[in-house]
C-alpha positions as CSV (number, residue, x, y, z in Angstrom):
1,M,-69.1,-12.2,-20.1
2,H,-71.3,-9.4,-18.8
3,M,-70.2,-7.0,-21.6
4,Q,-70.8,-9.7,-24.2
5,Q,-74.4,-9.9,-23.1
6,N,-74.8,-6.1,-23.7
7,G,-73.6,-6.5,-27.3
8,G,-70.2,-5.0,-26.6
9,S,-68.1,-8.0,-27.5
10,S,-65.9,-6.0,-29.9
11,T,-65.4,-3.3,-27.3
12,A,-64.6,-5.9,-24.7
13,V,-61.9,-7.4,-27.0
14,M,-60.4,-3.9,-27.6
15,E,-60.3,-3.3,-23.9
16,L,-58.9,-6.7,-22.9
17,G,-56.4,-6.8,-25.7
18,P,-54.1,-4.1,-24.4
19,I,-54.4,-5.5,-20.9
20,Y,-53.4,-9.0,-22.1
21,M,-50.6,-7.8,-24.4
22,K,-49.1,-5.3,-21.9
23,P,-45.4,-6.3,-21.3
24,I,-44.8,-8.0,-17.9
25,P,-42.4,-5.9,-15.8
26,T,-39.0,-7.6,-15.9
27,K,-37.1,-5.7,-13.2
28,P,-38.4,-7.7,-10.2
29,E,-37.7,-11.0,-12.0
30,P,-34.0,-11.3,-11.1
31,I,-34.7,-10.8,-7.4
32,T,-37.5,-13.4,-7.5
33,D,-35.2,-15.7,-9.5
34,V,-32.4,-15.3,-7.0
35,A,-34.7,-16.0,-4.1
36,A,-36.1,-19.0,-6.0
37,R,-32.6,-20.5,-6.4
38,G,-32.3,-21.2,-2.7
39,P,-30.0,-20.0,0.1
40,S,-26.7,-21.1,-1.5
41,R,-27.2,-18.8,-4.5
42,Q,-28.9,-16.0,-2.6
43,T,-26.2,-15.6,0.0
44,S,-23.3,-16.3,-2.3
45,S,-22.6,-12.5,-2.7
46,R,-21.9,-12.3,1.0
47,D,-18.4,-12.2,2.3
48,S,-16.9,-14.9,4.6
49,D,-18.2,-13.3,7.8
50,G,-21.8,-13.4,6.6
51,S,-22.3,-9.7,6.0
52,G,-24.0,-9.2,2.6
53,L,-25.1,-6.3,0.4
54,E,-28.6,-4.8,0.4
55,L,-30.3,-5.8,-2.8
56,G,-31.1,-2.2,-3.6
57,D,-27.5,-1.1,-3.3
58,G,-25.8,-4.0,-5.0
59,P,-24.7,-4.5,-8.5
60,P,-26.9,-6.1,-11.2
61,P,-27.9,-9.8,-11.0
62,D,-25.2,-10.9,-13.4
63,T,-22.5,-9.5,-11.1
64,A,-24.0,-11.3,-8.2
65,A,-23.7,-14.5,-10.1
66,E,-20.0,-13.7,-10.8
67,A,-19.4,-13.0,-7.1
68,V,-20.4,-16.6,-6.1
69,Q,-17.5,-18.2,-7.9
70,R,-15.9,-21.2,-6.1
71,W,-12.8,-23.2,-6.6
72,N,-14.9,-25.7,-8.5
73,Y,-17.6,-23.5,-10.1
74,P,-17.6,-22.7,-12.9
75,R,-15.7,-25.9,-13.9
76,K,-12.8,-24.0,-15.5
77,N,-11.9,-22.7,-12.0
78,I,-10.7,-26.2,-11.0
79,T,-7.8,-26.2,-13.4
80,R,-7.1,-22.4,-13.0
81,V,-6.9,-22.7,-9.2
82,A,-4.6,-25.7,-9.6
83,A,-2.4,-23.6,-12.0
84,C,-2.2,-20.8,-9.4
85,F,-1.2,-23.4,-6.8
86,W,1.7,-24.7,-8.9
87,C,2.8,-21.1,-9.6
88,F,3.1,-20.5,-5.9
89,V,5.1,-23.7,-5.4
90,V,7.6,-22.3,-8.0
91,M,7.6,-18.9,-6.3
92,G,8.3,-20.5,-2.9
93,A,11.1,-22.6,-4.2
94,N,12.6,-19.5,-5.8
95,D,12.5,-17.4,-2.7
96,A,13.7,-20.1,-0.2
97,A,16.7,-21.2,-2.4
98,Y,18.6,-18.0,-1.5
99,G,19.3,-19.1,2.1
100,P,21.1,-22.5,1.5
101,L,22.8,-21.3,-1.7
102,I,24.3,-18.1,-0.2
103,P,27.4,-19.7,1.4
104,Y,28.2,-21.5,-1.9
105,I,27.6,-18.5,-4.1
106,Q,29.7,-16.4,-1.8
107,A,32.5,-18.9,-2.0
108,H,32.2,-19.4,-5.7
109,H,32.5,-15.7,-6.5
110,G,34.7,-14.7,-3.5
111,L,32.1,-12.2,-2.1
112,T,31.7,-10.4,1.2
113,Y,28.4,-10.5,3.2
114,L,27.6,-7.1,1.9
115,V,28.0,-7.9,-1.8
116,V,26.3,-11.3,-1.6
117,S,23.4,-9.6,0.1
118,L,22.6,-8.0,-3.3
119,I,20.9,-11.3,-4.0
120,F,18.1,-10.2,-1.7
121,L,18.1,-6.6,-2.7
122,T,17.8,-6.8,-6.5
123,P,14.5,-8.6,-6.8
124,A,12.9,-5.5,-5.4
125,V,13.5,-3.8,-8.7
126,G,11.3,-6.5,-10.4
127,Y,8.7,-6.3,-7.7
128,T,8.5,-2.5,-7.9
129,S,8.1,-2.6,-11.6
130,A,5.3,-5.1,-11.2
131,A,3.6,-2.8,-8.7
132,F,3.2,-0.1,-11.3
133,L,2.5,-2.3,-14.3
134,N,0.1,-4.9,-12.7
135,N,-3.2,-3.1,-13.5
136,M,-2.0,-2.1,-17.0
137,I,-1.0,-5.7,-17.8
138,H,-4.5,-6.9,-16.7
139,L,-6.2,-4.2,-18.8
140,K,-4.1,-4.8,-21.9
141,L,-3.4,-8.6,-21.7
142,G,-5.7,-10.0,-19.1
143,Q,-4.9,-13.0,-16.9
144,R,-3.6,-14.8,-19.9
145,G,-0.8,-12.2,-20.2
146,V,0.0,-12.5,-16.5
147,A,0.3,-16.3,-16.8
148,L,2.6,-16.2,-19.8
149,M,4.8,-13.3,-18.6
150,C,5.3,-14.8,-15.1
151,S,6.4,-18.2,-16.3
152,G,8.4,-16.7,-19.1
153,C,10.3,-14.5,-16.6
154,H,11.0,-17.6,-14.4
155,I,12.3,-19.6,-17.3
156,L,14.7,-16.9,-18.4
157,A,16.0,-16.2,-14.9
158,Y,16.6,-19.8,-14.2
159,V,18.4,-20.5,-17.5
160,L,20.7,-17.6,-16.7
161,M,21.4,-19.0,-13.2
162,A,22.0,-22.5,-14.5
163,V,24.9,-21.3,-16.7
164,H,26.5,-19.8,-13.6
165,P,27.3,-16.4,-15.2
166,P,29.4,-13.6,-13.7
167,Y,27.9,-12.2,-10.5
168,P,26.4,-9.0,-12.2
169,V,24.5,-11.2,-14.6
170,M,23.1,-13.2,-11.7
171,I,21.8,-10.0,-10.2
172,V,19.9,-9.2,-13.5
173,A,18.4,-12.7,-13.3
174,F,17.1,-12.2,-9.8
175,M,15.5,-8.9,-11.0
176,I,13.7,-10.8,-13.8
177,A,12.5,-13.5,-11.4
178,G,11.3,-10.8,-9.0
179,F,9.2,-9.2,-11.7
180,G,7.6,-12.6,-12.5
181,N,6.8,-13.2,-8.9
182,G,5.4,-9.7,-8.5
183,I,2.8,-9.9,-11.3
184,A,1.7,-13.4,-10.3
185,D,1.5,-12.5,-6.6
186,A,-1.0,-9.7,-7.4
187,A,-3.0,-11.5,-10.0
188,W,-3.6,-14.9,-8.3
189,N,-4.2,-13.4,-4.9
190,A,-6.8,-11.1,-6.3
191,Y,-8.4,-13.9,-8.4
192,I,-8.8,-16.3,-5.4
193,T,-9.7,-13.8,-2.7
194,N,-13.0,-13.1,-4.6
195,M,-14.1,-16.7,-4.3
196,E,-16.2,-18.3,-1.5
197,R,-14.2,-19.4,1.5
198,A,-11.3,-17.2,0.5
199,N,-9.4,-17.7,3.8
200,E,-9.2,-21.4,3.3
201,L,-8.2,-21.1,-0.3
202,L,-5.6,-18.5,0.4
203,G,-4.3,-20.7,3.2
204,F,-3.8,-23.5,0.7
205,L,-2.3,-21.1,-1.9
206,H,0.3,-19.7,0.4
207,G,0.7,-23.1,2.1
208,L,1.9,-24.4,-1.3
209,Y,4.2,-21.4,-1.5
210,G,5.5,-22.7,1.8
211,A,5.7,-26.3,0.4
212,G,7.9,-25.1,-2.4
213,A,10.0,-23.2,0.2
214,V,10.3,-26.4,2.2
215,L,11.5,-28.6,-0.7
216,S,13.8,-26.0,-2.1
217,P,16.4,-25.8,0.8
218,L,16.1,-29.6,1.3
219,I,16.8,-30.4,-2.3
220,A,19.5,-27.7,-2.7
221,T,21.3,-28.7,0.5
222,T,21.1,-32.4,-0.4
223,M,22.4,-31.8,-3.9
224,I,25.3,-29.8,-2.7
225,T,26.4,-31.6,0.5
226,K,25.4,-35.2,-0.2
227,A,25.7,-35.5,-4.0
228,N,28.6,-33.1,-4.2
229,L,27.0,-31.2,-7.1
230,P,27.8,-27.6,-8.0
231,W,25.3,-25.1,-6.5
232,Y,24.0,-24.0,-9.9
233,T,22.7,-27.5,-10.8
234,F,19.8,-26.7,-8.5
235,Y,18.5,-24.3,-11.2
236,Y,18.2,-27.2,-13.7
237,L,15.4,-28.4,-11.5
238,M,13.9,-24.9,-11.4
239,I,13.9,-24.7,-15.2
240,G,11.8,-27.8,-15.4
241,M,9.3,-26.5,-12.8
242,A,9.0,-23.2,-14.6
243,V,8.4,-25.0,-18.0
244,L,5.5,-26.9,-16.3
245,E,4.3,-23.6,-14.9
246,L,4.2,-22.1,-18.4
247,I,2.3,-25.1,-19.8
248,S,-0.3,-25.2,-17.0
249,S,-0.9,-21.5,-16.5
250,G,-0.9,-20.7,-20.2
251,F,-3.4,-23.5,-21.0
252,C,-5.7,-22.8,-18.1
253,F,-5.8,-19.0,-18.5
254,W,-5.7,-18.8,-22.3
255,T,-9.3,-17.7,-22.5
256,A,-9.0,-15.1,-19.7
257,T,-8.5,-12.2,-22.0
258,A,-8.1,-8.5,-21.3
259,R,-11.7,-8.0,-22.5
260,D,-13.0,-10.3,-19.8
261,Y,-11.1,-8.4,-17.1
262,R,-12.3,-5.0,-18.3
263,E,-15.9,-6.3,-18.3
264,S,-15.5,-7.6,-14.8
265,I,-14.2,-4.2,-13.6
266,S,-17.0,-2.3,-15.3
267,K,-19.6,-4.4,-13.5
268,H,-18.3,-3.1,-10.1
269,S,-17.4,0.4,-11.0
270,S,-18.7,2.4,-14.0
271,T,-16.4,5.3,-13.3
272,S,-13.0,3.7,-12.5
273,N,-10.7,1.2,-14.0
274,G,-9.1,0.4,-10.7
275,S,-6.0,2.6,-11.1
276,L,-3.1,2.5,-8.7
277,K,-3.4,6.2,-8.2
278,E,-6.9,5.7,-6.8
279,A,-5.8,2.9,-4.5
280,L,-2.9,5.0,-3.2
281,F,-4.2,8.5,-2.9
282,K,-8.0,8.5,-2.7
283,R,-9.5,8.2,0.8
284,P,-10.5,6.1,2.5
285,G,-9.0,3.3,0.5
286,A,-5.5,4.8,0.6
287,R,-5.3,4.2,4.3
288,V,-5.9,0.5,3.9
289,T,-3.6,0.1,0.9
290,W,-0.7,1.9,2.7
291,L,-1.1,0.1,6.0
292,C,-1.3,-3.3,4.4
293,A,1.7,-2.5,2.2
294,L,3.8,-1.4,5.2
295,F,2.7,-4.5,7.1
296,L,3.8,-6.7,4.2
297,L,7.1,-4.8,3.9
298,G,8.0,-5.8,7.4
299,Y,6.4,-9.2,7.4
300,V,7.9,-10.5,4.2
301,G,11.2,-8.9,5.1
302,A,11.3,-10.7,8.4
303,E,10.2,-14.0,6.9
304,V,12.8,-13.9,4.1
305,A,15.6,-12.5,6.4
306,L,15.0,-15.3,8.9
307,G,14.7,-18.0,6.3
308,G,17.6,-16.7,4.3
309,W,20.1,-16.1,7.0
310,I,19.2,-18.9,9.4
311,V,21.6,-21.4,7.8
312,E,24.6,-19.0,8.1
313,F,23.4,-18.1,11.7
314,M,23.3,-21.8,12.7
315,I,26.7,-22.5,11.2
316,Q,28.5,-19.4,12.6
317,V,26.7,-18.8,15.9
318,R,25.3,-22.2,16.9
319,Q,28.3,-24.1,15.5
320,G,26.0,-26.5,13.6
321,E,27.1,-28.9,10.8
322,P,26.3,-27.6,7.3
323,F,23.6,-30.3,6.6
324,A,21.9,-29.9,10.0
325,S,22.0,-26.1,9.6
326,G,20.4,-26.4,6.2
327,M,17.7,-28.5,7.7
328,T,16.7,-25.7,10.1
329,A,15.8,-23.6,7.0
330,T,13.7,-26.5,5.9
331,G,12.0,-26.7,9.3
332,F,11.2,-23.0,9.2
333,W,9.6,-23.2,5.8
334,L,7.8,-26.4,6.7
335,G,6.3,-24.7,9.8
336,L,5.2,-21.8,7.5
337,A,3.5,-24.2,5.1
338,I,1.7,-26.1,7.8
339,G,0.7,-22.9,9.6
340,R,-0.9,-21.4,6.5
341,V,-3.0,-24.5,5.9
342,V,-4.0,-25.3,9.5
343,L,-4.5,-21.8,10.8
344,G,-6.2,-20.8,7.5
345,F,-9.3,-22.7,8.9
346,I,-9.0,-21.1,12.4
347,T,-8.3,-17.5,11.4
348,P,-11.8,-16.7,9.9
349,R,-13.6,-18.2,12.9
350,I,-12.0,-15.9,15.4
351,G,-11.6,-13.0,12.9
352,E,-8.6,-11.9,11.0
353,K,-7.7,-8.9,13.2
354,R,-8.0,-10.8,16.5
355,A,-6.1,-13.8,15.1
356,I,-3.1,-11.9,14.0
357,M,-3.0,-10.0,17.3
358,I,-2.6,-13.5,18.8
359,Y,-0.1,-15.0,16.3
360,L,2.3,-12.1,16.3
361,P,3.0,-11.9,20.1
362,L,3.4,-15.7,20.1
363,T,6.0,-15.3,17.3
364,M,7.8,-12.6,19.2
365,G,8.0,-14.9,22.3
366,L,9.5,-17.7,20.2
367,E,12.0,-15.2,18.7
368,L,13.1,-14.3,22.2
369,L,13.6,-18.0,23.0
370,F,15.6,-18.4,19.8
371,W,17.8,-15.4,20.6
372,L,18.4,-16.0,24.3
373,V,18.8,-19.8,24.6
374,P,22.1,-20.7,22.8
375,Q,21.4,-24.3,22.0
376,F,21.1,-25.7,18.5
377,I,18.1,-27.9,19.1
378,V,16.1,-25.2,21.0
379,S,16.9,-22.7,18.2
380,A,15.8,-25.2,15.5
381,I,12.5,-25.9,17.2
382,A,11.9,-22.2,17.9
383,V,12.4,-21.2,14.3
384,G,10.1,-23.9,13.1
385,L,7.3,-22.7,15.4
386,Q,7.9,-19.2,14.3
387,G,7.3,-20.3,10.8
388,F,4.0,-21.9,11.9
389,F,2.6,-18.7,13.5
390,L,4.0,-16.4,10.8
391,G,2.3,-18.5,8.1
392,P,-1.2,-17.1,8.0
393,L,-0.2,-13.4,8.2
394,F,0.2,-12.9,4.4
395,P,-3.2,-14.5,3.5
396,A,-4.8,-12.5,6.3
397,V,-3.6,-9.2,4.8
398,I,-5.0,-10.3,1.4
399,V,-8.4,-11.0,3.0
400,A,-8.2,-7.6,4.8
401,V,-7.7,-5.8,1.4
402,S,-10.7,-7.7,-0.1
403,K,-13.0,-6.8,2.8
404,L,-12.0,-3.2,3.2
405,L,-11.7,-2.1,-0.5
406,P,-14.1,-2.3,-3.4
407,R,-13.4,-5.1,-5.8
408,H,-12.2,-2.9,-8.7
409,L,-9.2,-1.8,-6.6
410,H,-8.2,-5.4,-5.6
411,V,-5.6,-5.9,-8.3
412,S,-4.0,-2.5,-7.9
413,A,-4.0,-2.5,-4.1
414,I,-2.9,-6.2,-3.7
415,G,-0.3,-5.7,-6.4
416,F,1.2,-2.7,-4.6
417,A,1.1,-4.3,-1.2
418,A,2.7,-7.5,-2.6
419,A,5.4,-5.4,-4.3
420,F,6.1,-3.6,-1.0
421,G,6.3,-7.1,0.5
422,G,8.7,-8.1,-2.2
423,S,10.8,-5.0,-1.5
424,G,10.9,-6.0,2.2
425,A,12.1,-9.4,1.1
426,A,14.9,-7.6,-0.6
427,I,15.8,-4.6,1.6
428,L,15.6,-6.1,5.1
429,P,17.7,-9.3,4.3
430,F,20.2,-7.0,2.5
431,A,20.3,-4.7,5.6
432,V,20.9,-7.8,7.8
433,G,23.8,-8.7,5.5
434,A,25.3,-5.2,5.6
435,I,25.1,-5.1,9.4
436,A,26.4,-8.7,9.7
437,Q,29.4,-7.6,7.7
438,A,30.4,-5.2,10.5
439,K,28.8,-6.8,13.6
440,G,28.4,-10.5,12.8
441,V,25.4,-12.6,11.8
442,Q,24.1,-12.7,15.4
443,V,22.5,-9.3,14.7
444,L,19.7,-11.3,12.9
445,Q,17.7,-11.9,16.1
446,P,17.2,-8.4,17.5
447,I,16.4,-7.1,14.0
448,I,13.7,-9.7,13.5
449,L,12.2,-9.0,16.9
450,S,12.0,-5.3,16.2
451,I,10.4,-5.8,12.9
452,L,7.7,-8.0,14.4
453,G,6.8,-5.4,17.0
454,I,6.5,-2.7,14.3
455,I,4.2,-4.6,12.0
456,L,2.0,-5.4,15.0
457,V,1.4,-1.6,15.4
458,F,0.5,-1.4,11.7
459,W,-2.0,-4.3,12.1
460,I,-3.7,-2.6,15.1
461,A,-4.1,0.6,13.0
462,L,-6.2,-1.1,10.3
463,P,-10.0,-0.4,10.3
464,R,-12.5,-3.0,11.5
465,M,-13.1,-5.8,8.9
466,D,-16.9,-6.1,9.4
467,K,-17.9,-6.3,5.8
468,K,-16.6,-6.9,2.3
469,K,-16.9,-3.9,0.0
470,E,-18.3,-4.4,-3.5
């Protein structure tokens, strides 16, 4: 107004025009916008223990929005998480079926302990293959490829088992099922561990694995001992479950393409595609990957060896009836399922590292009780409680990987660790069978106790889990 009075209106317009038209800086806007959205959106990039990233050091705002995914946000996650849950039910039913079926497969083919133990050993081939191919499958085919390949492997394996082929063909079928389990284990654990409240979600995920493992021995034992059906008819049921897995997983992850996965990786690391080589040989992440892998090697091996050989142990050493002995396997897997769900809420409140350092010694004490008190009922109760305290160990390792490693390494590291666990599920039960051939199935208990002590050392050696790396 002052300049207009001096006759300089045109000059005033020329001066004010550039000031008015000057672009408003856009860089601060995402920070202001994030703050304006309220605490739930602002803190959503934080991990479960409340430690978050500095705004100056973190990824761009769109990555922050991706990090706040929940089981029900965006809406497509509801069906995807449900599909993951069902996949783990199938995987649990697959793994727990070995135990109650071993005596009947052994009798059907006239096998020794050593030869029938190949049932445990051969899935390691599939798991090992999955370890090396997981990241490539994600990069080339995305989560959609994982969903279709996993369920396809399950269907093929169960069809082969249902026609009760010669024993060598059965071994190939177990390899195929192991590969399907391996790629799904890595993919769905990595997918869910990056959501809010990962401990609880992983508790439900692995709890449903335990639920499948509970139903599998129960149904298989009932079909064989009560309905007098051949052992291979159990795999008719598994075919139906795998077909439902194919439909649900394929439909829910159909739009999860390789391009989506590559874009999510590029948001967290512009210089890496999350290769397995980086996870295994580049410090400091290699230490975490190897310790978690060795932990799962022992843990899953002990879990499957105990669940797989418990029926034979209860029949031969505790002189139990076939049906009652089969129910001890059900009790073990039921304890595992309940422990994963219940302790999944407790573990994050006391800290993963401290919690597992409590659960493992309790499990070792129960194993001593199981070993030293030669009574059927005491053994059945002790093995069920062992399952309860063993339950949260696998989810805790997945959370440890997600907190200690950057996100672009999650699929590779989790896939390798899970494959090592799958190898443990093969190698250690096979070793128990080989030793049992010479010394008797009573060798199960000291072997399990030794393994639990070793993995406790691996857990203690892990770094502190104060903060989630992005």
